mmCIF file as gemmi writes it, N, C-alpha and C atoms, coordinates in Angstrom:
data_model
loop_
_atom_site.group_PDB
_atom_site.id
_atom_site.type_symbol
_atom_site.label_atom_id
_atom_site.label_alt_id
_atom_site.label_comp_id
_atom_site.label_asym_id
_atom_site.label_entity_id
_atom_site.label_seq_id
_atom_site.pdbx_PDB_ins_code
_atom_site.Cartn_x
_atom_site.Cartn_y
_atom_site.Cartn_z
_atom_site.occupancy
_atom_site.B_iso_or_equiv
_atom_site.pdbx_formal_charge
_atom_site.auth_seq_id
_atom_site.auth_asym_id
_atom_site.pdbx_PDB_model_num
ATOM 1 N N . UNK Axp A 1 ? 0.83 -1.182 0 1 0 ? 1 A 1
ATOM 2 C CA . UNK Axp A 1 ? 0 0 0 1 0 ? 1 A 1
ATOM 3 C C . UNK Axp A 1 ? 0.882 1.256 0 1 0 ? 1 A 1
ATOM 4 N N . UNK Axp A 2 ? 1.96 1.251 0.808 1 0 ? 2 A 1
ATOM 5 C CA . UNK Axp A 2 ? 2.839 2.417 0.889 1 0 ? 2 A 1
ATOM 6 C C . UNK Axp A 2 ? 3.491 2.693 -0.463 1 0 ? 2 A 1
ATOM 7 N N . UNK Axp A 3 ? 3.991 1.645 -1.134 1 0 ? 3 A 1
ATOM 8 C CA . UNK Axp A 3 ? 4.629 1.82 -2.442 1 0 ? 3 A 1
ATOM 9 C C . UNK Axp A 3 ? 3.639 2.409 -3.448 1 0 ? 3 A 1
ATOM 10 N N . UNK Axp A 4 ? 2.398 1.966 -3.377 1 0 ? 4 A 1
ATOM 11 C CA . UNK Axp A 4 ? 1.359 2.486 -4.272 1 0 ? 4 A 1
ATOM 12 C C . UNK Axp A 4 ? 1.118 3.975 -4.005 1 0 ? 4 A 1
ATOM 13 N N . UNK Axp A 5 ? 1.12 4.371 -2.731 1 0 ? 5 A 1
ATOM 14 C CA . UNK Axp A 5 ? 0.925 5.786 -2.386 1 0 ? 5 A 1
ATOM 15 C C . UNK Axp A 5 ? 2.093 6.646 -2.863 1 0 ? 5 A 1
ATOM 16 N N . UNK Axp A 6 ? 3.293 6.111 -2.8 1 0 ? 6 A 1
ATOM 17 C CA . UNK Axp A 6 ? 4.461 6.857 -3.306 1 0 ? 6 A 1
ATOM 18 C C . UNK Axp A 6 ? 4.321 7.071 -4.808 1 0 ? 6 A 1
ATOM 19 N N . UNK Axp A 7 ? 3.94 6.019 -5.532 1 0 ? 7 A 1
ATOM 20 C CA . UNK Axp A 7 ? 3.75 6.154 -6.982 1 0 ? 7 A 1
ATOM 21 C C . UNK Axp A 7 ? 2.658 7.169 -7.284 1 0 ? 7 A 1
ATOM 22 N N . UNK Axp A 8 ? 1.567 7.12 -6.525 1 0 ? 8 A 1
ATOM 23 C CA . UNK Axp A 8 ? 0.478 8.069 -6.719 1 0 ? 8 A 1
ATOM 24 C C . UNK Axp A 8 ? 0.958 9.494 -6.458 1 0 ? 8 A 1
ATOM 25 N N . UNK Axp A 9 ? 1.687 9.676 -5.359 1 0 ? 9 A 1
ATOM 26 C CA . UNK Axp A 9 ? 2.179 11.014 -5.011 1 0 ? 9 A 1
ATOM 27 C C . UNK Axp A 9 ? 3.114 11.546 -6.087 1 0 ? 9 A 1
ATOM 28 N N . UNK Axp A 10 ? 4.019 10.706 -6.568 1 0 ? 10 A 1
ATOM 29 C CA . UNK Axp A 10 ? 4.954 11.152 -7.603 1 0 ? 10 A 1
ATOM 30 C C . UNK Axp A 10 ? 4.238 11.461 -8.913 1 0 ? 10 A 1
ATOM 31 N N . UNK Axp A 11 ? 3.225 10.682 -9.25 1 0 ? 11 A 1
ATOM 32 C CA . UNK Axp A 11 ? 2.44 10.964 -10.454 1 0 ? 11 A 1
ATOM 33 C C . UNK Axp A 11 ? 1.71 12.303 -10.307 1 0 ? 11 A 1
ATOM 34 N N . UNK Axp A 12 ? 1.152 12.542 -9.139 1 0 ? 12 A 1
ATOM 35 C CA . UNK Axp A 12 ? 0.453 13.805 -8.883 1 0 ? 12 A 1
ATOM 36 C C . UNK Axp A 12 ? 1.432 14.986 -8.955 1 0 ? 12 A 1
ATOM 37 N N . UNK Axp A 13 ? 2.607 14.822 -8.341 1 0 ? 13 A 1
ATOM 38 C CA . UNK Axp A 13 ? 3.605 15.881 -8.371 1 0 ? 13 A 1
ATOM 39 C C . UNK Axp A 13 ? 4.04 16.183 -9.808 1 0 ? 13 A 1
ATOM 40 N N . UNK Axp A 14 ? 4.267 15.14 -10.58 1 0 ? 14 A 1
ATOM 41 C CA . UNK Axp A 14 ? 4.674 15.328 -11.975 1 0 ? 14 A 1
ATOM 42 C C . UNK Axp A 14 ? 3.573 16.034 -12.768 1 0 ? 14 A 1
ATOM 43 N N . UNK Axp A 15 ? 2.33 15.606 -12.574 1 0 ? 15 A 1
ATOM 44 C CA . UNK Axp A 15 ? 1.202 16.196 -13.288 1 0 ? 15 A 1
ATOM 45 C C . UNK Axp A 15 ? 1.029 17.669 -12.941 1 0 ? 15 A 1
ATOM 46 N N . UNK Axp A 16 ? 1.331 18.01 -11.694 1 0 ? 16 A 1
ATOM 47 C CA . UNK Axp A 16 ? 1.164 19.408 -11.27 1 0 ? 16 A 1
ATOM 48 C C . UNK Axp A 16 ? 2.351 20.281 -11.675 1 0 ? 16 A 1
ATOM 49 N N . UNK Axp A 17 ? 3.359 19.664 -12.281 1 0 ? 17 A 1
ATOM 50 C CA . UNK Axp A 17 ? 4.507 20.437 -12.757 1 0 ? 17 A 1
ATOM 51 C C . UNK Axp A 17 ? 5.619 20.604 -11.74 1 0 ? 17 A 1
ATOM 52 N N . UNK Axp A 18 ? 5.482 19.968 -10.599 1 0 ? 18 A 1
ATOM 53 C CA . UNK Axp A 18 ? 6.505 20.076 -9.569 1 0 ? 18 A 1
ATOM 54 C C . UNK Axp A 18 ? 7.707 19.2 -9.916 1 0 ? 18 A 1
ATOM 55 N N . UNK Axp A 19 ? 8.891 19.675 -9.555 1 0 ? 19 A 1
ATOM 56 C CA . UNK Axp A 19 ? 10.105 18.882 -9.732 1 0 ? 19 A 1
ATOM 57 C C . UNK Axp A 19 ? 10.381 18.013 -8.513 1 0 ? 19 A 1
ATOM 58 N N . UNK Axp A 20 ? 9.612 18.214 -7.454 1 0 ? 20 A 1
ATOM 59 C CA . UNK Axp A 20 ? 9.768 17.458 -6.217 1 0 ? 20 A 1
ATOM 60 C C . UNK Axp A 20 ? 9.236 16.045 -6.427 1 0 ? 20 A 1
ATOM 61 N N . UNK Axp A 21 ? 9.947 15.059 -5.88 1 0 ? 21 A 1
ATOM 62 C CA . UNK Axp A 21 ? 9.494 13.674 -5.919 1 0 ? 21 A 1
ATOM 63 C C . UNK Axp A 21 ? 9.764 13.029 -4.573 1 0 ? 21 A 1
ATOM 64 N N . UNK Axp A 22 ? 8.966 12.034 -4.225 1 0 ? 22 A 1
ATOM 65 C CA . UNK Axp A 22 ? 9.218 11.227 -3.047 1 0 ? 22 A 1
ATOM 66 C C . UNK Axp A 22 ? 10.311 10.243 -3.451 1 0 ? 22 A 1
ATOM 67 N N . UNK Axp A 23 ? 11.465 10.275 -2.774 1 0 ? 23 A 1
ATOM 68 C CA . UNK Axp A 23 ? 12.565 9.389 -3.165 1 0 ? 23 A 1
ATOM 69 C C . UNK Axp A 23 ? 12.185 7.915 -3.041 1 0 ? 23 A 1
ATOM 70 N N . UNK Axp A 24 ? 12.689 7.126 -3.97 1 0 ? 24 A 1
ATOM 71 C CA . UNK Axp A 24 ? 12.451 5.682 -3.923 1 0 ? 24 A 1
ATOM 72 C C . UNK Axp A 24 ? 13.042 5.133 -2.627 1 0 ? 24 A 1
ATOM 73 N N . UNK Axp A 25 ? 12.336 4.239 -2.013 1 0 ? 25 A 1
ATOM 74 C CA . UNK Axp A 25 ? 12.8 3.645 -0.765 1 0 ? 25 A 1
ATOM 75 C C . UNK Axp A 25 ? 12.386 4.413 0.481 1 0 ? 25 A 1
ATOM 76 N N . UNK Axp A 26 ? 11.651 5.519 0.3 1 0 ? 26 A 1
ATOM 77 C CA . UNK Axp A 26 ? 11.18 6.294 1.439 1 0 ? 26 A 1
ATOM 78 C C . UNK Axp A 26 ? 10.207 5.449 2.263 1 0 ? 26 A 1
ATOM 79 N N . UNK Axp A 27 ? 10.384 5.485 3.578 1 0 ? 27 A 1
ATOM 80 C CA . UNK Axp A 27 ? 9.527 4.711 4.472 1 0 ? 27 A 1
ATOM 81 C C . UNK Axp A 27 ? 8.596 5.641 5.248 1 0 ? 27 A 1
ATOM 82 N N . UNK Axp A 28 ? 7.618 5.052 5.914 1 0 ? 28 A 1
ATOM 83 C CA . UNK Axp A 28 ? 6.741 5.842 6.781 1 0 ? 28 A 1
ATOM 84 C C . UNK Axp A 28 ? 7.548 6.497 7.899 1 0 ? 28 A 1
ATOM 85 N N . UNK Axp A 29 ? 8.573 5.8 8.367 1 0 ? 29 A 1
ATOM 86 C CA . UNK Axp A 29 ? 9.427 6.362 9.419 1 0 ? 29 A 1
ATOM 87 C C . UNK Axp A 29 ? 10.164 7.595 8.893 1 0 ? 29 A 1
ATOM 88 N N . UNK Axp A 30 ? 10.618 7.554 7.643 1 0 ? 30 A 1
ATOM 89 C CA . UNK Axp A 30 ? 11.248 8.726 7.029 1 0 ? 30 A 1
ATOM 90 C C . UNK Axp A 30 ? 10.266 9.894 6.973 1 0 ? 30 A 1
ATOM 91 N N . UNK Axp A 31 ? 9.035 9.598 6.623 1 0 ? 31 A 1
ATOM 92 C CA . UNK Axp A 31 ? 8.01 10.637 6.556 1 0 ? 31 A 1
ATOM 93 C C . UNK Axp A 31 ? 7.764 11.256 7.93 1 0 ? 31 A 1
ATOM 94 N N . UNK Axp A 32 ? 7.775 10.431 8.951 1 0 ? 32 A 1
ATOM 95 C CA . UNK Axp A 32 ? 7.602 10.902 10.328 1 0 ? 32 A 1
ATOM 96 C C . UNK Axp A 32 ? 8.734 11.856 10.718 1 0 ? 32 A 1
ATOM 97 N N . UNK Axp A 33 ? 9.966 11.498 10.369 1 0 ? 33 A 1
ATOM 98 C CA . UNK Axp A 33 ? 11.103 12.373 10.665 1 0 ? 33 A 1
ATOM 99 C C . UNK Axp A 33 ? 11.031 13.672 9.868 1 0 ? 33 A 1
ATOM 100 N N . UNK Axp A 34 ? 10.595 13.573 8.626 1 0 ? 34 A 1
ATOM 101 C CA . UNK Axp A 34 ? 10.427 14.763 7.808 1 0 ? 34 A 1
ATOM 102 C C . UNK Axp A 34 ? 9.406 15.703 8.45 1 0 ? 34 A 1
ATOM 103 N N . UNK Axp A 35 ? 8.29 15.136 8.901 1 0 ? 35 A 1
ATOM 104 C CA . UNK Axp A 35 ? 7.241 15.917 9.548 1 0 ? 35 A 1
ATOM 105 C C . UNK Axp A 35 ? 7.791 16.633 10.788 1 0 ? 35 A 1
ATOM 106 N N . UNK Axp A 36 ? 8.519 15.907 11.617 1 0 ? 36 A 1
ATOM 107 C CA . UNK Axp A 36 ? 9.091 16.498 12.823 1 0 ? 36 A 1
ATOM 108 C C . UNK Axp A 36 ? 10.081 17.607 12.463 1 0 ? 36 A 1
ATOM 109 N N . UNK Axp A 37 ? 10.886 17.371 11.44 1 0 ? 37 A 1
ATOM 110 C CA . UNK Axp A 37 ? 11.866 18.366 11.022 1 0 ? 37 A 1
ATOM 111 C C . UNK Axp A 37 ? 11.191 19.64 10.544 1 0 ? 37 A 1
ATOM 112 N N . UNK Axp A 38 ? 10.127 19.498 9.773 1 0 ? 38 A 1
ATOM 113 C CA . UNK Axp A 38 ? 9.389 20.678 9.298 1 0 ? 38 A 1
ATOM 114 C C . UNK Axp A 38 ? 8.811 21.449 10.481 1 0 ? 38 A 1
ATOM 115 N N . UNK Axp A 39 ? 8.251 20.742 11.451 1 0 ? 39 A 1
ATOM 116 C CA . UNK Axp A 39 ? 7.71 21.406 12.636 1 0 ? 39 A 1
ATOM 117 C C . UNK Axp A 39 ? 8.794 22.189 13.368 1 0 ? 39 A 1
ATOM 118 N N . UNK Axp A 40 ? 9.947 21.549 13.579 1 0 ? 40 A 1
ATOM 119 C CA . UNK Axp A 40 ? 11.037 22.178 14.325 1 0 ? 40 A 1
ATOM 120 C C . UNK Axp A 40 ? 11.573 23.381 13.564 1 0 ? 40 A 1
ATOM 121 N N . UNK Axp A 41 ? 11.819 23.226 12.278 1 0 ? 41 A 1
ATOM 122 C CA . UNK Axp A 41 ? 12.339 24.332 11.466 1 0 ? 41 A 1
ATOM 123 C C . UNK Axp A 41 ? 11.343 25.49 11.375 1 0 ? 41 A 1
ATOM 124 N N . UNK Axp A 42 ? 10.071 25.185 11.595 1 0 ? 42 A 1
ATOM 125 C CA . UNK Axp A 42 ? 9.041 26.221 11.549 1 0 ? 42 A 1
ATOM 126 C C . UNK Axp A 42 ? 8.817 26.881 12.91 1 0 ? 42 A 1
ATOM 127 N N . UNK Axp A 43 ? 9.581 26.455 13.917 1 0 ? 43 A 1
ATOM 128 C CA . UNK Axp A 43 ? 9.52 27.1 15.219 1 0 ? 43 A 1
ATOM 129 C C . UNK Axp A 43 ? 8.745 26.365 16.292 1 0 ? 43 A 1
ATOM 130 N N . UNK Axp A 44 ? 8.34 25.124 16.045 1 0 ? 44 A 1
ATOM 131 C CA . UNK Axp A 44 ? 7.601 24.375 17.063 1 0 ? 44 A 1
ATOM 132 C C . UNK Axp A 44 ? 8.495 24.084 18.266 1 0 ? 44 A 1
ATOM 133 N N . UNK Axp A 45 ? 7.907 24.084 19.425 1 0 ? 45 A 1
ATOM 134 C CA . UNK Axp A 45 ? 8.641 23.777 20.651 1 0 ? 45 A 1
ATOM 135 C C . UNK Axp A 45 ? 8.781 22.262 20.803 1 0 ? 45 A 1
ATOM 136 N N . UNK Axp A 46 ? 9.722 21.819 21.652 1 0 ? 46 A 1
ATOM 137 C CA . UNK Axp A 46 ? 9.832 20.375 21.902 1 0 ? 46 A 1
ATOM 138 C C . UNK Axp A 46 ? 8.511 19.763 22.374 1 0 ? 46 A 1
ATOM 139 N N . UNK Axp A 47 ? 7.778 20.475 23.207 1 0 ? 47 A 1
ATOM 140 C CA . UNK Axp A 47 ? 6.498 19.968 23.705 1 0 ? 47 A 1
ATOM 141 C C . UNK Axp A 47 ? 5.49 19.807 22.566 1 0 ? 47 A 1
ATOM 142 N N . UNK Axp A 48 ? 5.438 20.767 21.67 1 0 ? 48 A 1
ATOM 143 C CA . UNK Axp A 48 ? 4.511 20.683 20.541 1 0 ? 48 A 1
ATOM 144 C C . UNK Axp A 48 ? 4.85 19.488 19.641 1 0 ? 48 A 1
ATOM 145 N N . UNK Axp A 49 ? 6.135 19.298 19.368 1 0 ? 49 A 1
ATOM 146 C CA . UNK Axp A 49 ? 6.549 18.173 18.522 1 0 ? 49 A 1
ATOM 147 C C . UNK Axp A 49 ? 6.26 16.861 19.243 1 0 ? 49 A 1
ATOM 148 N N . UNK Axp A 50 ? 6.546 16.811 20.526 1 0 ? 50 A 1
ATOM 149 C CA . UNK Axp A 50 ? 6.263 15.609 21.317 1 0 ? 50 A 1
ATOM 150 C C . UNK Axp A 50 ? 4.791 15.221 21.198 1 0 ? 50 A 1
ATOM 151 N N . UNK Axp A 51 ? 3.924 16.194 21.337 1 0 ? 51 A 1
ATOM 152 C CA . UNK Axp A 51 ? 2.491 15.913 21.283 1 0 ? 51 A 1
ATOM 153 C C . UNK Axp A 51 ? 2.07 15.437 19.897 1 0 ? 51 A 1
ATOM 154 N N . UNK Axp A 52 ? 2.603 16.048 18.843 1 0 ? 52 A 1
ATOM 155 C CA . UNK Axp A 52 ? 2.247 15.664 17.475 1 0 ? 52 A 1
ATOM 156 C C . UNK Axp A 52 ? 2.741 14.265 17.132 1 0 ? 52 A 1
ATOM 157 N N . UNK Axp A 53 ? 3.928 13.909 17.641 1 0 ? 53 A 1
ATOM 158 C CA . UNK Axp A 53 ? 4.49 12.593 17.321 1 0 ? 53 A 1
ATOM 159 C C . UNK Axp A 53 ? 3.978 11.502 18.253 1 0 ? 53 A 1
ATOM 160 N N . UNK Axp A 54 ? 3.362 11.909 19.361 1 0 ? 54 A 1
ATOM 161 C CA . UNK Axp A 54 ? 2.818 10.929 20.292 1 0 ? 54 A 1
ATOM 162 C C . UNK Axp A 54 ? 3.857 10.325 21.227 1 0 ? 54 A 1
ATOM 163 N N . UNK Axp A 55 ? 4.976 11.024 21.394 1 0 ? 55 A 1
ATOM 164 C CA . UNK Axp A 55 ? 5.972 10.537 22.358 1 0 ? 55 A 1
ATOM 165 C C . UNK Axp A 55 ? 5.427 10.686 23.773 1 0 ? 55 A 1
ATOM 166 N N . UNK Axp A 56 ? 5.785 9.754 24.64 1 0 ? 56 A 1
ATOM 167 C CA . UNK Axp A 56 ? 5.291 9.772 26.021 1 0 ? 56 A 1
ATOM 168 C C . UNK Axp A 56 ? 5.827 10.973 26.794 1 0 ? 56 A 1
ATOM 169 N N . UNK Axp A 57 ? 7.067 11.373 26.483 1 0 ? 57 A 1
ATOM 170 C CA . UNK Axp A 57 ? 7.703 12.476 27.212 1 0 ? 57 A 1
ATOM 171 C C . UNK Axp A 57 ? 8.477 13.358 26.235 1 0 ? 57 A 1
ATOM 172 N N . UNK Axp A 58 ? 8.615 14.652 26.538 1 0 ? 58 A 1
ATOM 173 C CA . UNK Axp A 58 ? 9.414 15.52 25.674 1 0 ? 58 A 1
ATOM 174 C C . UNK Axp A 58 ? 10.869 15.07 25.588 1 0 ? 58 A 1
ATOM 175 N N . UNK Axp A 59 ? 11.352 14.397 26.62 1 0 ? 59 A 1
ATOM 176 C CA . UNK Axp A 59 ? 12.75 13.946 26.595 1 0 ? 59 A 1
ATOM 177 C C . UNK Axp A 59 ? 12.996 12.955 25.46 1 0 ? 59 A 1
ATOM 178 N N . UNK Axp A 60 ? 12.003 12.177 25.106 1 0 ? 60 A 1
ATOM 179 C CA . UNK Axp A 60 ? 12.151 11.251 23.975 1 0 ? 60 A 1
ATOM 180 C C . UNK Axp A 60 ? 12.33 12.052 22.693 1 0 ? 60 A 1
ATOM 181 N N . UNK Axp A 61 ? 11.511 13.058 22.516 1 0 ? 61 A 1
ATOM 182 C CA . UNK Axp A 61 ? 11.599 13.917 21.334 1 0 ? 61 A 1
ATOM 183 C C . UNK Axp A 61 ? 12.964 14.597 21.28 1 0 ? 61 A 1
ATOM 184 N N . UNK Axp A 62 ? 13.406 15.131 22.407 1 0 ? 62 A 1
ATOM 185 C CA . UNK Axp A 62 ? 14.696 15.817 22.446 1 0 ? 62 A 1
ATOM 186 C C . UNK Axp A 62 ? 15.854 14.867 22.179 1 0 ? 62 A 1
ATOM 187 N N . UNK Axp A 63 ? 15.768 13.631 22.67 1 0 ? 63 A 1
ATOM 188 C CA . UNK Axp A 63 ? 16.833 12.661 22.421 1 0 ? 63 A 1
ATOM 189 C C . UNK Axp A 63 ? 17.006 12.391 20.931 1 0 ? 63 A 1
ATOM 190 N N . UNK Axp A 64 ? 15.913 12.415 20.193 1 0 ? 64 A 1
ATOM 191 C CA . UNK Axp A 64 ? 15.976 12.11 18.761 1 0 ? 64 A 1
ATOM 192 C C . UNK Axp A 64 ? 16.285 13.351 17.923 1 0 ? 64 A 1
ATOM 193 N N . UNK Axp A 65 ? 15.709 14.496 18.292 1 0 ? 65 A 1
ATOM 194 C CA . UNK Axp A 65 ? 15.749 15.662 17.411 1 0 ? 65 A 1
ATOM 195 C C . UNK Axp A 65 ? 16.517 16.859 17.963 1 0 ? 65 A 1
ATOM 196 N N . UNK Axp A 66 ? 17.216 16.709 19.072 1 0 ? 66 A 1
ATOM 197 C CA . UNK Axp A 66 ? 17.877 17.864 19.685 1 0 ? 66 A 1
ATOM 198 C C . UNK Axp A 66 ? 18.843 18.564 18.735 1 0 ? 66 A 1
ATOM 199 N N . UNK Axp A 67 ? 19.469 17.816 17.837 1 0 ? 67 A 1
ATOM 200 C CA . UNK Axp A 67 ? 20.411 18.429 16.898 1 0 ? 67 A 1
ATOM 201 C C . UNK Axp A 67 ? 19.741 19.477 16.009 1 0 ? 67 A 1
ATOM 202 N N . UNK Axp A 68 ? 18.448 19.335 15.783 1 0 ? 68 A 1
ATOM 203 C CA . UNK Axp A 68 ? 17.751 20.323 14.962 1 0 ? 68 A 1
ATOM 204 C C . UNK Axp A 68 ? 17.498 21.613 15.73 1 0 ? 68 A 1
ATOM 205 N N . UNK Axp A 69 ? 17.244 21.504 17.036 1 0 ? 69 A 1
ATOM 206 C CA . UNK Axp A 69 ? 17.086 22.718 17.839 1 0 ? 69 A 1
ATOM 207 C C . UNK Axp A 69 ? 18.431 23.377 18.09 1 0 ? 69 A 1
ATOM 208 N N . UNK Axp A 70 ? 19.512 22.62 18.149 1 0 ? 70 A 1
ATOM 209 C CA . UNK Axp A 70 ? 20.837 23.208 18.351 1 0 ? 70 A 1
ATOM 210 C C . UNK Axp A 70 ? 21.165 24.198 17.242 1 0 ? 70 A 1
ATOM 211 N N . UNK Axp A 71 ? 20.68 23.933 16.044 1 0 ? 71 A 1
ATOM 212 C CA . UNK Axp A 71 ? 20.925 24.845 14.927 1 0 ? 71 A 1
ATOM 213 C C . UNK Axp A 71 ? 20.29 26.204 15.183 1 0 ? 71 A 1
ATOM 214 N N . UNK Axp A 72 ? 19.318 26.25 16.062 1 0 ? 72 A 1
ATOM 215 C CA . UNK Axp A 72 ? 18.632 27.5 16.385 1 0 ? 72 A 1
ATOM 216 C C . UNK Axp A 72 ? 19.315 28.264 17.516 1 0 ? 72 A 1
ATOM 217 N N . UNK Axp A 73 ? 20.341 27.703 18.124 1 0 ? 73 A 1
ATOM 218 C CA . UNK Axp A 73 ? 20.978 28.314 19.286 1 0 ? 73 A 1
ATOM 219 C C . UNK Axp A 73 ? 21.514 29.711 18.998 1 0 ? 73 A 1
ATOM 220 N N . UNK Axp A 74 ? 21.936 29.98 17.796 1 0 ? 74 A 1
ATOM 221 C CA . UNK Axp A 74 ? 22.49 31.289 17.457 1 0 ? 74 A 1
ATOM 222 C C . UNK Axp A 74 ? 21.474 32.412 17.617 1 0 ? 74 A 1
ATOM 223 N N . UNK Axp A 75 ? 20.205 32.097 17.543 1 0 ? 75 A 1
ATOM 224 C CA . UNK Axp A 75 ? 19.17 33.124 17.659 1 0 ? 75 A 1
ATOM 225 C C . UNK Axp A 75 ? 18.998 33.619 19.083 1 0 ? 75 A 1
ATOM 226 N N . UNK Axp A 76 ? 19.473 32.88 20.077 1 0 ? 76 A 1
ATOM 227 C CA . UNK Axp A 76 ? 19.249 33.302 21.456 1 0 ? 76 A 1
ATOM 228 C C . UNK Axp A 76 ? 19.965 34.606 21.762 1 0 ? 76 A 1
ATOM 229 N N . UNK Axp A 77 ? 21.162 34.793 21.226 1 0 ? 77 A 1
ATOM 230 C CA . UNK Axp A 77 ? 21.876 36.058 21.445 1 0 ? 77 A 1
ATOM 231 C C . UNK Axp A 77 ? 21.091 37.216 20.837 1 0 ? 77 A 1
ATOM 232 N N . UNK Axp A 78 ? 20.524 36.999 19.669 1 0 ? 78 A 1
ATOM 233 C CA . UNK Axp A 78 ? 19.711 38.036 19.027 1 0 ? 78 A 1
ATOM 234 C C . UNK Axp A 78 ? 18.465 38.354 19.851 1 0 ? 78 A 1
ATOM 235 N N . UNK Axp A 79 ? 17.882 37.335 20.45 1 0 ? 79 A 1
ATOM 236 C CA . UNK Axp A 79 ? 16.7 37.537 21.287 1 0 ? 79 A 1
ATOM 237 C C . UNK Axp A 79 ? 17.04 38.409 22.492 1 0 ? 79 A 1
ATOM 238 N N . UNK Axp A 80 ? 18.144 38.086 23.147 1 0 ? 80 A 1
ATOM 239 C CA . UNK Axp A 80 ? 18.556 38.864 24.321 1 0 ? 80 A 1
ATOM 240 C C . UNK Axp A 80 ? 18.912 40.291 23.927 1 0 ? 80 A 1
ATOM 241 N N . UNK Axp A 81 ? 19.579 40.458 22.83 1 0 ? 81 A 1
ATOM 242 C CA . UNK Axp A 81 ? 19.946 41.792 22.364 1 0 ? 81 A 1
ATOM 243 C C . UNK Axp A 81 ? 18.703 42.632 22.093 1 0 ? 81 A 1
ATOM 244 N N . UNK Axp A 82 ? 17.684 42.026 21.477 1 0 ? 82 A 1
ATOM 245 C CA . UNK Axp A 82 ? 16.455 42.753 21.198 1 0 ? 82 A 1
ATOM 246 C C . UNK Axp A 82 ? 15.767 43.208 22.474 1 0 ? 82 A 1
ATOM 247 N N . UNK Axp A 83 ? 15.744 42.347 23.487 1 0 ? 83 A 1
ATOM 248 C CA . UNK Axp A 83 ? 15.104 42.699 24.759 1 0 ? 83 A 1
ATOM 249 C C . UNK Axp A 83 ? 15.916 43.787 25.469 1 0 ? 83 A 1
ATOM 250 N N . UNK Axp A 84 ? 17.217 43.633 25.483 1 0 ? 84 A 1
ATOM 251 C CA . UNK Axp A 84 ? 18.06 44.569 26.232 1 0 ? 84 A 1
ATOM 252 C C . UNK Axp A 84 ? 18.203 45.911 25.524 1 0 ? 84 A 1
ATOM 253 N N . UNK Axp A 85 ? 17.904 45.972 24.241 1 0 ? 85 A 1
ATOM 254 C CA . UNK Axp A 85 ? 18.014 47.245 23.53 1 0 ? 85 A 1
ATOM 255 C C . UNK Axp A 85 ? 16.996 48.263 24.036 1 0 ? 85 A 1
ATOM 256 N N . UNK Axp A 86 ? 15.935 47.773 24.689 1 0 ? 86 A 1
ATOM 257 C CA . UNK Axp A 86 ? 14.91 48.661 25.236 1 0 ? 86 A 1
ATOM 258 C C . UNK Axp A 86 ? 15.208 49.094 26.678 1 0 ? 86 A 1
ATOM 259 N N . UNK Axp A 87 ? 16.247 48.502 27.271 1 0 ? 87 A 1
ATOM 260 C CA . UNK Axp A 87 ? 16.584 48.824 28.66 1 0 ? 87 A 1
ATOM 261 C C . UNK Axp A 87 ? 17.48 50.051 28.668 1 0 ? 87 A 1
ATOM 262 N N . UNK Axp A 88 ? 17.114 51.068 29.488 1 0 ? 88 A 1
ATOM 263 C CA . UNK Axp A 88 ? 17.929 52.304 29.522 1 0 ? 88 A 1
ATOM 264 C C . UNK Axp A 88 ? 19.282 52.092 30.151 1 0 ? 88 A 1
């Protein structure tokens, strides 16, 4: 059933003119990781991702995906600078 859905998705993408394709060999688990990555890159919190993925605890989510939030660490200095710029 999954292979059939991939073929259907790729046919739909091709028909719509998109160059995007679902790579051959993609699994449901890959799709789950893709979903989590999109959520994280879009600003979702660990708790939000945990709830969407159905993990029992946020620590499970962080153990798997913490490297994606680490990429966001550079923004914390900018956040503090923005707050402190208003302090006399």
